[in-house]
N, C-alpha and C positions, 0 to 999 in steps of 0.2 A: 504494500500500500504506500502511495506517495505521501509526502509531507503536505500538510495543509498550507495554502498560501497565507502569508501574513498580511493583514488588512488594517487600514486606518480609516475611521469614520470621521468625516468633517461636516459640520453644520454651520450655517451662518444666516442671520437675518439682519436687515438694515433698520435697526431700531435700537434706541438706547436701553430698553429693557424688554423682557419677554413676558408681557402681561397675558397673552393668550396661550402660552405654552407651546408655541410653534417650534422652538428649538428641541424641546423634549419629544415632540411628535416626530420631527425630522430624524432625531437620533434613534428613536424606537424603530421607525420604518427602515432606516439604513442598517441598523443592527440586525433586524429580522432578515433582511435581504442577504447580508453577509453570512449570517448563520446558515441560511437556506443554500447558499452557494458552497458551503463547507469550508469557509475561510476561518482562520484564527484571528480574532480581533485583538490587536496588540496596542491599540490606542484610540482615543476619542479626543477631539478638540472642537471648540466652538468659538464663534465671534458674534458680537452684536455691533457691527460696524458696516460702513459703506463698502460695497464691492469694488470701489475704485481706489481703495487704500490697501496696498499689498503688505504693509507693515502691521499686520494684525497678529496678536499673540497666538491664537489658535492655528492660523495658517502657518506661522513660523514653526510651531511645534510639529505640524505635519511635514513641512518642508525639511526640517532637521531629520525626521524619521526616514524620509525619502533619500536624502543625501548620505546618511550613515548606513543605508542598506537594511534598515530595520523593517521595511515594508516592501511588498511586491504589488500591492493593490491599494488604491485610494477609493473610498466609497463616498459619493456625493449625490445630493438629490438632483442636481443639474449643473452644467458648467458655470452658470452665473454665480454659484456659491464661491467659486475661486475668484472670479473677477468679472466685471462688466465692461472692462476696457480692453480694446483690441490688442494693444501692445503688451499689456500684462498677461492676458490669457495665452497669447502666442509664446511669450517667454516662459511661462509656467509649463506649457506643453513641451517645450524643448527640454526643460529640466527633467520632467517625467521620462521623456524619451532617453535622455542621456543616462539616467540611472535604471532604465529598464522597468519602470513602474507603469502599471496600467490603471486607467480610470474607469469606474463602473458606476452606473446609477440604476435603481429599480425600474425606472421608466424606459431607459435606453439600452440597458445591458452594457456591454463593453462600448466605451466611447472611443471610437477609432481615431477621431481627430478632435482633440480638445482645442477647438479654434474658434475664431470669430464667426465663421459660417454658422455654427450651431447656435450661437447667441443671436445672430441676425435672424435666423429662421424662427427663433422663439420670441423675437421682438424685445430682447433684453439687452441689446448692445448700446453702449454709450461711448461716444467718441470723446477723447480728452478735450477739454476746453482750452483754447489757446489764448483767448481774451475774455475778460469779464464782461 
């Protein structure tokens, strides 16, 4: 029998606090999905911040797990949980590819390309503002 893939569950909402329990619901849904896939969950992290800020503590925790080889799979509800900005999502996709980490979501299964195209299709893309 082969070893279970090591997975990290990441959740994010764009709100200063989670009054509706959305993060908990996201985490439960993603955890159930990862368990159904037969993966070993080695970490969970979350953020309550904008998707255009890549210096989020929870995202940094997951990124550290990716870079150190602690995970083989990240589990997210959709690509906009990583970022809503083209440049950032493409850079993160390159990081995942560099370290051989796959991204999955319950709705999409394996996310073949964690890129701006997916966000644009979902109507979730935000271009960086050059001027106020």
